[in-house]
Structures are given as C-alpha cells and as structure tokens.
C-alpha positions as CSV (number, residue, x, y, z in Angstrom):
1,X,-32.4,-24.4,24.4
2,X,-30.7,-25.6,21.3
3,X,-27.9,-23.6,19.7
4,X,-29.0,-21.5,16.8
5,X,-25.5,-22.4,14.8
6,X,-23.3,-25.1,16.0
7,X,-19.8,-26.0,14.4
8,X,-18.1,-29.1,15.0
9,X,-14.6,-29.5,13.6
10,X,-15.2,-27.6,10.3
11,X,-12.2,-28.1,8.5
12,X,-11.4,-26.9,4.8
13,X,-8.3,-27.4,2.8
14,X,-7.0,-25.6,-0.6
15,X,-3.9,-26.5,-2.5
16,X,-1.4,-25.4,-0.4
17,X,-3.0,-24.2,2.8
18,X,-5.4,-25.1,5.5
19,X,-7.9,-22.5,5.5
20,X,-10.4,-23.6,8.4
21,X,-8.8,-26.3,10.8
22,X,-11.5,-28.1,12.9
23,X,-13.0,-24.8,13.8
24,X,-15.8,-25.5,16.5
25,X,-18.2,-22.7,18.1
26,X,-21.9,-22.2,18.8
27,X,-24.3,-19.2,17.8
28,X,-27.1,-19.1,20.5
29,X,-30.6,-17.5,19.6
30,X,-30.7,-13.8,20.0
31,X,-27.0,-13.7,20.3
32,X,-24.4,-10.9,18.2
33,X,-21.4,-13.2,18.1
34,X,-18.4,-11.6,16.4
35,X,-16.1,-13.9,14.3
36,X,-12.6,-12.1,14.5
37,X,-9.3,-13.0,12.6
38,X,-6.6,-11.1,10.5
39,X,-6.2,-11.6,6.6
40,X,-6.1,-15.0,5.8
41,X,-7.5,-16.7,9.0
42,X,-10.3,-18.3,7.6
43,X,-13.4,-16.1,8.0
44,X,-14.5,-15.5,4.7
45,X,-14.3,-19.4,3.5
46,X,-16.3,-20.1,6.9
47,X,-19.1,-18.0,6.3
48,X,-18.9,-19.5,2.8
49,X,-19.6,-22.8,4.4
50,X,-22.1,-21.8,6.3
51,X,-23.8,-20.0,3.8
52,X,-23.7,-22.9,1.4
53,X,-21.3,-21.3,-1.1
54,X,-18.8,-23.8,-0.6
55,X,-18.8,-26.9,1.3
56,X,-16.2,-28.0,4.2
57,X,-13.9,-31.1,3.8
58,X,-14.6,-32.3,7.3
59,X,-17.1,-31.3,10.3
60,X,-20.6,-30.9,11.2
61,X,-23.2,-27.9,11.1
62,X,-26.0,-28.3,13.4
63,X,-29.1,-25.5,13.0
64,X,-31.6,-24.8,15.6
65,X,-30.3,-28.4,17.5
66,X,-30.7,-30.8,13.9
67,X,-27.5,-31.8,12.0
68,X,-27.9,-30.1,8.0
69,X,-25.7,-30.0,4.9
70,X,-26.0,-26.8,3.1
71,X,-25.2,-27.5,-0.6
72,X,-26.2,-23.7,-1.8
73,X,-27.3,-20.3,-0.8
74,X,-30.6,-21.2,-1.8
75,X,-30.5,-24.3,0.9
76,X,-29.2,-21.8,3.4
77,X,-32.0,-19.4,2.9
78,X,-34.5,-22.2,3.0
79,X,-33.3,-22.6,6.8
80,X,-33.2,-19.3,7.6
81,X,-29.5,-18.1,6.7
82,X,-29.6,-15.0,5.4
83,X,-26.4,-12.9,4.5
84,X,-25.4,-9.3,3.7
85,X,-22.0,-9.0,1.8
86,X,-19.5,-6.4,2.2
87,X,-19.7,-5.8,-1.8
88,X,-23.1,-5.2,-2.6
89,X,-24.6,-6.9,-5.7
90,X,-27.0,-4.0,-7.1
91,X,-27.7,-2.7,-10.4
92,X,-27.9,1.0,-10.2
93,X,-30.0,1.6,-13.3
94,X,-33.0,-0.3,-11.4
95,X,-34.7,0.7,-8.5
96,X,-35.1,-0.4,-5.1
97,X,-37.9,-2.6,-5.7
98,X,-36.1,-4.4,-8.6
99,X,-32.6,-5.0,-7.1
100,X,-34.9,-6.9,-4.2
101,X,-37.0,-8.5,-6.2
102,X,-33.9,-9.9,-8.4
103,X,-32.2,-11.2,-5.4
104,X,-35.6,-13.6,-4.3
105,X,-35.7,-16.9,-4.9
106,X,-39.3,-16.2,-5.5
107,X,-40.4,-13.0,-5.4
108,X,-44.1,-12.4,-4.9
109,X,-46.2,-10.1,-7.4
110,X,-45.1,-6.2,-7.2
111,X,-47.7,-4.8,-5.4
112,X,-47.3,-7.3,-2.8
113,X,-43.9,-7.3,-2.5
114,X,-44.2,-3.4,-2.0
115,X,-46.4,-3.6,0.8
116,X,-43.9,-6.3,2.6
117,X,-41.1,-3.7,2.1
118,X,-42.9,-1.0,3.2
119,X,-43.8,-3.4,6.2
120,X,-40.3,-4.1,7.0
121,X,-39.3,-0.6,6.5
122,X,-41.4,0.9,9.1
123,X,-40.9,-1.8,11.4
124,X,-37.2,-0.9,11.8
125,X,-37.3,2.5,11.3
126,X,-35.4,2.1,7.8
127,X,-35.7,5.2,5.4
128,X,-35.9,4.1,1.9
129,X,-37.9,5.1,-1.1
130,X,-39.0,1.5,-3.1
131,X,-39.0,3.4,-6.3
132,X,-36.0,5.1,-6.1
133,X,-33.3,4.1,-8.7
134,X,-30.0,2.7,-6.8
135,X,-27.5,5.3,-8.6
136,X,-29.2,8.6,-6.9
137,X,-28.8,6.3,-3.4
138,X,-26.1,6.6,-0.8
139,X,-24.0,4.0,0.2
140,X,-25.6,3.7,3.7
141,X,-29.0,3.3,1.4
142,X,-27.6,0.8,-0.9
143,X,-27.1,-1.2,2.2
144,X,-30.5,-1.0,3.7
145,X,-31.6,-2.4,0.4
146,X,-29.4,-5.4,1.2
147,X,-30.4,-5.5,4.7
148,X,-34.1,-5.4,3.4
149,X,-33.9,-8.2,1.3
150,X,-32.1,-10.1,3.6
151,X,-35.0,-9.6,6.4
152,X,-38.0,-10.1,4.3
153,X,-36.5,-13.8,4.5
154,X,-37.5,-13.6,8.0
155,X,-33.9,-15.1,8.9
156,X,-33.2,-16.7,12.0
157,X,-29.7,-16.0,11.5
158,X,-28.0,-13.1,9.6
159,X,-24.6,-12.7,8.7
160,X,-23.4,-9.8,8.3
161,X,-19.6,-9.1,6.5
162,X,-17.9,-5.6,7.4
163,X,-21.2,-3.9,7.4
164,X,-20.3,-0.4,8.5
165,X,-16.9,0.3,6.4
166,X,-18.9,2.5,3.9
167,X,-21.3,4.2,6.6
168,X,-21.1,7.7,8.4
169,X,-21.3,7.4,12.3
170,X,-24.5,8.6,11.9
171,X,-25.8,5.6,9.6
172,X,-23.7,3.3,11.8
173,X,-26.0,4.3,14.8
174,X,-29.1,3.5,12.7
175,X,-27.7,-0.3,11.8
176,X,-26.8,-1.1,15.4
177,X,-30.5,-0.4,16.4
178,X,-31.7,-2.4,13.5
179,X,-29.1,-5.1,14.6
180,X,-30.0,-4.8,18.5
181,X,-33.8,-4.6,17.8
182,X,-33.6,-8.3,15.4
183,X,-31.5,-9.7,18.4
184,X,-34.4,-8.8,20.8
185,X,-36.9,-10.5,18.8
186,X,-34.6,-13.7,18.8
187,X,-32.4,-13.5,15.6
188,X,-29.2,-14.3,16.0
189,X,-26.6,-12.2,13.8
190,X,-22.8,-13.1,13.1
191,X,-20.8,-10.0,12.9
192,X,-17.5,-9.5,10.6
193,X,-15.6,-6.9,11.3
194,X,-12.2,-5.2,11.5
195,X,-13.5,-2.2,13.7
196,X,-13.0,-3.8,17.2
197,X,-14.4,-0.7,19.3
198,X,-17.7,-1.5,17.1
199,X,-17.2,-5.1,18.3
200,X,-17.1,-3.6,21.8
201,X,-20.3,-1.4,21.5
202,X,-22.6,-4.1,19.7
203,X,-21.4,-7.7,20.2
204,X,-22.2,-10.4,23.1
205,X,-19.6,-13.4,21.8
206,X,-16.3,-12.8,20.0
207,X,-15.2,-16.1,18.3
208,X,-11.1,-15.5,17.1
209,X,-9.5,-17.1,14.2
210,X,-5.8,-17.5,13.8
211,X,-4.3,-19.3,10.9
212,X,-7.6,-21.0,10.2
213,X,-7.9,-22.1,14.0
214,X,-9.9,-20.7,17.0
215,X,-7.9,-19.3,19.1
216,X,-10.0,-17.9,21.8
217,X,-13.6,-16.8,22.8
218,X,-14.4,-13.9,24.9
219,X,-16.6,-11.2,26.1
220,X,-15.8,-8.6,24.0
221,X,-17.5,-6.0,26.8
222,X,-14.8,-7.0,29.2
223,X,-11.7,-6.9,26.5
224,X,-10.1,-3.6,25.3
225,X,-9.6,-3.1,21.6
226,X,-6.0,-3.8,22.0
227,X,-6.2,-6.7,23.7
228,X,-8.8,-8.6,21.0
229,X,-6.5,-7.5,18.4
230,X,-3.2,-8.9,20.0
231,X,-5.2,-12.3,20.3
232,X,-6.1,-12.0,16.4
233,X,-2.6,-11.3,15.5
234,X,-0.6,-13.4,18.4
235,X,1.6,-10.8,19.7
236,X,1.9,-7.5,20.5
237,X,0.7,-4.3,18.9
238,X,2.8,-2.1,18.1
239,X,2.3,2.2,19.0
240,X,2.2,4.6,16.2
241,X,5.6,6.5,16.8
242,X,7.1,9.6,15.1
243,X,4.0,11.8,14.5
244,X,4.3,15.7,14.2
245,X,2.2,17.0,16.4
246,X,1.1,19.5,14.4
247,X,4.7,21.0,13.8
248,X,4.2,21.7,10.0
249,X,6.0,24.2,7.2
250,X,5.5,25.4,4.0
251,X,2.7,24.2,1.6
252,X,4.1,21.7,-0.6
253,X,1.0,20.3,-2.7
254,X,-1.6,22.3,-3.7
255,X,-4.7,22.0,-5.5
256,X,-6.8,24.6,-6.3
257,X,-10.3,25.0,-8.1
258,X,-10.0,21.4,-9.4
259,X,-13.1,20.6,-11.4
260,X,-13.4,17.5,-13.4
261,X,-16.6,15.5,-15.2
262,X,-17.9,12.3,-13.9
263,X,-17.4,9.0,-16.1
264,X,-20.5,8.1,-18.0
265,X,-23.2,7.0,-16.7
266,X,-22.9,7.4,-12.8
267,X,-19.5,8.6,-11.9
268,X,-19.0,11.8,-9.9
269,X,-18.6,15.2,-11.1
270,X,-15.6,17.0,-9.0
271,X,-16.7,20.8,-8.6
272,X,-14.3,23.6,-7.4
273,X,-11.8,21.1,-5.2
274,X,-9.1,23.4,-3.2
275,X,-6.4,22.2,-0.6
276,X,-3.1,22.2,0.5
277,X,-0.6,20.0,2.3
278,X,1.8,21.3,4.0
279,X,5.7,19.9,4.9
280,X,5.4,17.6,7.4
281,X,1.6,17.0,7.7
282,X,-0.8,14.4,6.7
283,X,-3.7,15.4,5.2
284,X,-7.0,13.5,5.2
285,X,-10.3,13.0,3.0
286,X,-13.0,11.9,4.6
287,X,-16.3,10.6,2.9
288,X,-18.4,7.5,2.1
289,X,-17.9,5.5,-1.0
290,X,-19.3,7.0,-4.5
291,X,-19.1,10.7,-3.6
292,X,-15.8,11.5,-5.9
293,X,-12.9,9.6,-4.3
294,X,-11.7,7.6,-7.0
295,X,-12.2,10.6,-9.6
296,X,-10.1,13.0,-7.5
297,X,-7.2,10.3,-7.4
298,X,-6.9,9.8,-11.1
299,X,-7.2,13.9,-11.6
300,X,-4.3,14.0,-8.8
301,X,-2.4,10.9,-10.1
302,X,-3.0,12.1,-13.9
303,X,-4.4,9.2,-15.0
304,X,-7.1,11.4,-16.1
305,X,-6.4,14.9,-17.9
306,X,-8.6,15.6,-20.3
307,X,-11.8,17.7,-19.2
308,X,-9.9,18.7,-16.0
309,X,-9.8,22.1,-15.0
310,X,-7.9,23.9,-12.1
311,X,-4.2,23.7,-10.7
312,X,-2.4,21.1,-9.2
313,X,1.4,22.1,-7.8
314,X,4.5,20.1,-6.0
315,X,6.4,22.6,-4.6
316,X,5.0,25.7,-6.9
317,X,5.7,23.9,-9.7
318,X,2.4,22.8,-11.8
319,X,2.1,19.4,-12.8
320,X,-1.6,19.3,-14.1
321,X,-0.8,19.8,-17.6
322,X,1.1,16.4,-17.1
323,X,0.6,12.7,-17.7
324,X,1.4,9.9,-14.7
325,X,5.2,9.4,-15.6
326,X,5.4,13.0,-15.5
327,X,4.1,13.4,-12.7
328,X,6.2,10.5,-11.0
329,X,9.6,11.9,-12.3
330,X,8.7,15.1,-10.1
331,X,7.7,13.1,-6.9
332,X,4.0,12.3,-6.8
333,X,3.1,8.3,-5.8
334,X,-0.2,7.1,-6.2
335,X,-2.1,4.4,-4.5
336,X,-5.8,3.8,-6.1
337,X,-8.4,2.2,-4.0
338,X,-9.0,-1.0,-6.6
339,X,-5.9,-3.4,-5.5
340,X,-6.4,-6.2,-8.0
341,X,-6.5,-4.5,-11.5
342,X,-5.8,-1.1,-10.8
343,X,-2.8,-1.0,-8.1
344,X,-1.5,-4.5,-9.6
345,X,-1.9,-6.6,-12.1
346,X,-2.9,-10.1,-10.5
347,X,-1.5,-12.7,-13.3
348,X,2.2,-10.8,-13.1
349,X,4.5,-11.2,-10.7
350,X,5.5,-8.8,-7.8
351,X,8.7,-8.0,-9.9
352,X,6.6,-7.1,-13.1
353,X,4.4,-5.0,-10.7
354,X,7.0,-3.1,-9.6
355,X,8.3,-2.0,-13.0
356,X,4.4,-0.7,-13.6
357,X,5.2,2.2,-11.5
358,X,8.9,2.6,-10.3
359,X,10.5,2.3,-13.3
360,X,10.7,5.6,-13.8
361,X,12.4,6.8,-10.2
362,X,14.2,3.9,-9.6
363,X,15.4,3.2,-12.9
364,X,14.2,-0.4,-13.7
365,X,14.0,0.6,-17.7
366,X,16.8,2.0,-19.0
367,X,18.0,3.2,-22.8
368,X,14.2,1.1,-23.7
369,X,15.3,-2.2,-22.1
370,X,13.4,-3.3,-18.5
371,X,16.3,-4.7,-16.0
372,X,14.8,-7.7,-14.5
373,X,17.2,-8.0,-12.1
374,X,17.3,-5.0,-10.4
375,X,13.5,-4.8,-10.4
376,X,13.5,-8.3,-8.9
377,X,16.1,-7.2,-6.6
378,X,13.4,-3.7,-5.9
379,X,10.4,-6.3,-5.1
380,X,12.7,-8.2,-2.6
381,X,13.4,-5.1,-0.7
382,X,10.2,-4.4,-0.5
383,X,8.9,-7.7,0.5
384,X,11.2,-7.5,3.4
385,X,10.7,-4.3,4.1
386,X,7.1,-4.7,4.6
387,X,6.9,-7.9,5.9
388,X,5.0,-9.3,2.9
389,X,4.2,-12.9,3.3
390,X,5.3,-14.2,-0.4
391,X,7.5,-16.4,-1.7
392,X,9.5,-14.0,-3.2
393,X,9.6,-11.2,-6.3
394,X,8.2,-13.9,-9.0
395,X,5.3,-15.0,-6.9
396,X,1.9,-13.6,-8.6
397,X,0.0,-10.7,-7.3
398,X,-2.9,-13.0,-7.5
399,X,-1.2,-15.1,-5.2
400,X,-1.2,-12.8,-2.0
401,X,-4.0,-12.5,0.4
402,X,-5.6,-8.3,0.3
403,X,-3.8,-7.5,3.3
404,X,-0.8,-8.5,2.2
405,X,-1.0,-7.5,-1.7
406,X,-1.7,-3.8,0.1
407,X,1.5,-4.0,1.8
408,X,3.3,-4.8,-1.0
409,X,1.8,-2.0,-2.9
410,X,2.5,0.5,-0.3
411,X,5.9,-0.5,-0.3
412,X,6.7,-0.2,-4.0
413,X,5.3,3.3,-3.7
414,X,6.8,4.5,-0.5
415,X,10.1,2.8,-1.8
416,X,10.1,5.3,-4.5
417,X,10.8,7.8,-1.7
418,X,8.1,10.5,-3.5
419,X,8.0,13.6,-2.6
420,X,4.0,13.6,-2.6
421,X,2.1,10.2,-1.7
422,X,-1.6,10.1,-2.6
423,X,-3.1,7.3,-1.4
424,X,-7.0,6.1,-1.6
425,X,-8.4,3.3,1.5
426,X,-4.3,2.3,2.6
427,X,-5.7,-0.1,4.9
428,X,-9.2,-1.3,3.0
429,X,-10.0,-4.8,4.3
430,X,-6.5,-5.5,6.5
431,X,-6.3,-6.6,10.1
432,X,-5.2,-4.6,13.1
433,X,-1.4,-6.0,12.4
434,X,-1.5,-4.9,8.8
435,X,-2.8,-1.7,9.1
436,X,-0.9,-0.5,12.2
437,X,2.2,-1.4,9.8
438,X,1.1,0.9,6.8
439,X,0.1,4.0,9.0
440,X,3.3,3.4,10.3
441,X,5.4,3.3,7.1
442,X,3.3,6.8,6.0
443,X,4.3,8.2,9.1
444,X,7.6,7.5,8.5
445,X,7.4,9.0,4.9
446,X,6.3,12.3,6.3
447,X,9.4,12.2,8.8
448,X,11.4,11.7,5.6
449,X,10.2,14.8,4.2
450,X,7.5,14.3,2.2
451,X,3.4,14.9,2.5
452,X,0.7,12.4,2.1
453,X,-2.8,12.9,1.3
454,X,-5.3,10.0,2.5
455,X,-8.3,9.8,1.2
456,X,-10.3,6.9,3.3
457,X,-14.1,5.8,4.4
458,X,-12.7,4.8,7.9
459,X,-12.5,8.2,10.3
460,X,-11.3,6.4,13.0
461,X,-8.2,6.0,10.9
462,X,-7.9,9.4,9.4
463,X,-8.6,10.9,13.3
464,X,-5.4,8.7,14.6
465,X,-3.3,9.1,11.5
466,X,-4.0,12.9,9.8
467,X,-3.1,16.7,11.4
468,X,-6.3,18.0,9.2
469,X,-9.0,16.6,7.4
470,X,-11.7,17.4,5.3
471,X,-14.6,15.9,3.9
472,X,-15.8,15.2,0.5
473,X,-19.8,14.8,-0.8
474,X,-20.9,14.8,-4.2
475,X,-17.8,15.8,-5.3
476,X,-17.1,18.7,-3.0
477,X,-14.7,19.3,-0.3
478,X,-15.4,20.7,2.9
479,X,-13.2,23.5,4.5
480,X,-10.4,21.7,6.1
481,X,-10.6,20.9,10.2
482,X,-7.8,20.4,12.2
483,X,-8.1,17.1,14.1
484,X,-7.0,18.3,17.5
485,X,-10.6,18.6,19.2
486,X,-12.9,17.7,16.4
487,X,-16.8,17.2,16.7
488,X,-16.8,13.7,15.0
489,X,-20.4,14.1,14.9
490,X,-19.7,17.4,12.5
491,X,-17.7,14.9,10.7
492,X,-20.7,12.7,10.3
493,X,-23.0,15.0,9.2
494,X,-20.5,16.5,6.3
495,X,-19.7,12.7,5.3
496,X,-23.8,12.7,4.7
497,X,-24.0,15.9,2.8
498,X,-24.8,18.6,5.2
499,X,-22.6,21.2,3.6
500,X,-22.7,24.8,1.4
501,X,-22.0,28.2,1.7
502,X,-22.0,28.6,5.7
503,X,-18.7,26.3,6.3
504,X,-15.9,28.5,6.9
505,X,-12.9,28.7,4.9
506,X,-10.9,27.1,7.3
507,X,-11.7,25.3,10.4
508,X,-9.1,25.5,13.0
509,X,-9.8,22.9,16.2
510,X,-11.2,25.3,19.1
511,X,-13.8,26.0,16.0
512,X,-14.5,22.5,15.1
513,X,-15.1,21.0,18.5
C-alpha cells in the first residue's frame, strides 16, 4: 500500500534562516506519527507546507502515492488533509453549530449540518451540544468543535498541533480514544507535542527535527521520554537540582478573600481566593484555560486594582492598594501568559523591554531619564545567563523564537532578585531543553530566599516543580494539596469543575493520595 503522505527533500528558506532543510519522511495509512523538535526546529513551517499555508522552495509531496501541489488549505482539505490548530479560531458569541459552519468551505443547510454533526459526535463518543454558545464551554469542549469540523471533511490525514496543552487528564484520555479509533479506521494522524510521555502512549513512529533537518526516526514505545528529549536537543538533559524537599519556613506571600469582576463580556470573575506561600516553597495553581488565571495574575501583579476586594501581602505588608511599580519596589515580579504584546513588545529591542519592568529594581531610570547603557548591560547579562539565542541587547523582541523570548522574559524578572515571583505558563510552547532551564531558574530563585507562584495548564510540570498545588475553576480556588502522594485523577476532576463545600480547607499528602 502506498504511503498516505510522503515528503521528499522539502526545503524552505526565509531571510537568514533555513527553516526546513531537505526533510524527508513518510506517514502510512492508519499510523499515528509524531513530529518532534525544539522551538525553531521547523515543525510549524513543515505542517504549514503540508496544509497549503506556505509553499516549499524545493522538494516534493506525494499523497496516497500521487505527487501533489498544495497551494492553499482549501486544496489540502479537498485532498483529505485536516488540521486542528493549537490556538482555536472560534467566535465566542456564536453557537457550536454556527462556528462549525463558518469553518467549512461549503456548509450544507442548517438541519442537514446538525444531523451530520450529531452523527460524528455519536460515532466518536464526543459530548457536545450543537446549540450551546462557545463562551459557555470548557476548553476541552472548544477543542471538540475543531475536531468535529475536521472530521466532517472525512480526512485521510489529520494534523494535530499541541492538542492536549489545555486539557484535563480525563479529556486527554478521551481525545486519545478518539484518535485511536480514527487510526483504526485508516485515518493517518500527524501529531505534534512537547509532552513526550503522551508520544510514548499514543504514537507508532516519531520523526525528530533539529535545526530544520531530520536527525532521527524512532519507535516512541521503545524509547524513554528522556532519550527522545536528548535527540531533540542534541545533548544530555540535566536533572533539576536543589529542590527544598518540603523544608519550608514562614509565610512570605499571603492572599485572603480575593474577589474581582471578570472583564466583559466573557471574562471570569474571581471568587474569594485565598492561599499562602511559605519561605522556600513553590506553590502551583493548576487549571484549564479560561478559568480566571489571567484575571488572577492581573490582580496579583497590580495591573488591575479597581473593583478588587480582599488582601494581598508580602511579609505581612499589604500591597493590594498599590500599583504595579510600587509592588515591584517591594519585591513582586510577574510574568503574564502572553509573551508578545503583554510580557514584551515585539517591535522594541530587548534592552528597551528590560526597561519596561526592571527600571525600578535595577535603576535603569534615574532622575526622570533612562539609562540606556545600563539597560543594554542588564539585557546582555540576561541573554548570557539564560542562554538566549539573540544577536544582543539591540535585537528586537519579535525576532526571537518563542522559547528564547520566554527565556529572556523569565531572566529579566528573575534577574531583579524578587522576593515573590508570580508566573503564568512559564514553559508554554517551549522545548524540553528550554523548559528544564526555566524550571531550574525558578528553583534556584527559591533557594536564594524567594517564593514562587506558578500558574500552569501543564499538570506534569506542576507536579515536578511544586511543593503544593491548588486548582482554579470558574474563578474559585480549591484547597491546597501537598504534591507528595497526590492523586492525579482527583486533580483532573477539580480541573474539570468538581469542587464545593465538601473540599477540605487543607489537603495533606496522605489525604490527597
């Protein structure tokens, strides 16, 4: 039988970089094939070429044994290629059915479309109400819209880009069951993920890219997550060192009765959130996207003060009435989820971006004047200390890859020696090497006497990094749980919305197990 997809010598060049360098591999019918690589390895460019978003400079694509030229996503879909993107393209004020229709080239009449949607939902065991508005859905339910939209095209090849990054453990299992059933029916799946334990559990074959080239093809089931990570980075992966192992001291950062209205029209209100973080501790907040994480970070950082009730204190000194700069003077540093446009300005240099948040604690502005030399020195120090791949402090933030920009942002905040670091999605979309580096930097910061609050959708990361975690759902925070001996199933249920009065005020390890 001819391969479902065969790439031969695919090459794509951009000014100053070769994104794909003579890439060749095949995907067989019914195969779940992983595409792995560091940030900047060329994965996104390659799948855009397959899906017709970009055109290769050299090389050939064969589909079901026949050479093809794919000039647009519409042509890709006509061949039988579907794609579920990492970031959903949905209109929150519209219904599930309306969103599905908008994503189709030639949607059938409404009643016929609804019948087809319900047939797909029943066939693959997907729970979704076609008449619900998107803003009322969980992230897992929103992903099902994208999957149903792709399945309605009856794809022969389904490309999935980081599909589990916003799902609970239970939703991941449901997604895997759907993908396995599709594969059993002959649909090929090209699966991109940084979660290597998922690759081991799901995929038949893995192609690994590094620097735009194919460097290995392996059977994930015969490899360890570590060995695949080392193939991706081309070197040894370092173990995290210096964790506290539960030796914590006095409370340094306390939040009590924190409530705040959600931003209209679909923001999530915070409801009576309370927690404390002790000296030598990393405290994690788990949850799927859209449950109040961004609102919580804005309130903790001081970006949002109006309408906020409750107290926030560093070392017993209240900061809840203070703005961002005043909180930074007292030792609070914060990293929001969105890198471009919130944590950094893409069109500004790294030195200028350093001034934005470090001017107070690093003395980059004196007497009302900016010290540009000091800003460049600080930015160069961050670039060196955090192994940021950039041409220097004058490089534009927008010129860095996602992983390198995240390392710079984390380095900028940690380099200010904060007493409290609040960070959202610290390793979002970064590769294993950069992720390990960032996690180690947070551990080292705690070892120097700071406390860290990590808000993340990556439960594995929280369990590896944190001493205690709580779960945020619909703007409410569960009781804290000691990570040692914790039940992943219980955390997954909390992430999915199982919480209430029966929850204990504190859940030690033996009760959480």
